C-alpha positions, 0 to 999 in steps of 0.5 A: 139354729146354732152349732152343737155344743162339744158335749153333744158331738161327743155323745153322738161319736161315742154313740156311733162307736157303740153302734159300729161295735154292735155291727162288727160284733153281730156280723162276727157272731152270725159269720164266724163264731156261732157257725163254729160252735154249732159244729161241735157234735151232740145234736141240734138242741145242744148247739142251740144251747152253746150258740145261745151261751155264746150270745149271752156272753157277747151281749154281756160284753157289748153292754159293758162296752156301751156303759164304758162309753157312757151311752147307757146304764143298765139296772136290773131288778129280780134278775135272778129269775131269769138266771135261774134257767129254763123252762120259762116263758118270758114276755117283756114290753119293747121300748127301745132297740136294746131290750132283746140285747139286755134280756139275752145277757141275763139268761144262759138260754133263750130262744127268741121269736123273730119277725119274718122280715128281720130274718130275711134281713142279710145282716141278721139271718145268719145270727138268728139261724146259727142261734136257733130262733123260731121264725115268726110267720104267723099262725098256729105253727109258731105256737106249736113250736114254742110249746114244744121247746118249752116242753123240752125245758127251754125258756122262750122270749115274746114281745106281745106287742110285736114291734117296739112300744109307742114312745112312753107307753104300750102298744096293742098286745098280740095273743101269741104269748097267751096261746103259748102259755094256754097251750103249754101250761107254763106261766108267763114271766113279765119283764117290765122295761123302762128307759130314761130318757126315752131314746131308740124308740120305734121310728127314732134313729141311732144318732137321735141321742138324748141330752144325757146318758140313758138308763135301761131298767128291767124289772122281772115280775111276778109269774102270771099263771094260765091255770085259773083260765084253763080250769075254768073251762073257757074256750081257748080264744076267749081264755087267750083274749082274757089272759092277754088283757091281764098281762097287759095290765100287769105291764101297765101298772108296772110302768105306772108304778115305775120310778123311772121318768118318761116311763108312765103309759 
């Protein structure tokens, strides 16, 4: 096995710099910036909004740095649907580690549902708490809190797969997003995400860099309404199952129709 080429060494070093910057930025946000932003009066809802706007600016800053380093290129179609503000029930597939960062950079306010294991992580727990994110411990309490926030005019981000997608495809969709749509009556707003060449997928390390700069492509689709199922008188479990199947089909077709190579499911 030969020595790595100078081009590959350069890519790894630039990627390392991008991830170091990401770590420093997250630490500064969670330990200093967001707690200070939240100290201003006017209640917890206003504090969440200020914190999430600060996160949006930080996400834009980070993605701009990563692009300047030649690590990634971000492509967005239909972003105005996210920039318009809430309430929105945003659902996305999850091919890379940077999906949430890209989505947060587009929306002025976006509540995220955070896996309980990540909330316990010392590096991310302060940031998630300072942003007012919802901890996902499972069960109806998560759906109830998500529904409350949607009815209060806030936007919500859900990854229906619950974890990163398998490389080049889709994982099994959980029914939480469907239950939230059915309970609140709000449409699901799908965002199909593709990555070319594939990188930062489940099980991959940051230093397993592709041979060239990767393109992260986000396409905001047409809303998917739960109303036909609500008006059809179906029992909630069956309605959630059908809505979840419809939602997954939207993503499967979106990836099949993508002109980004490596995004076929």
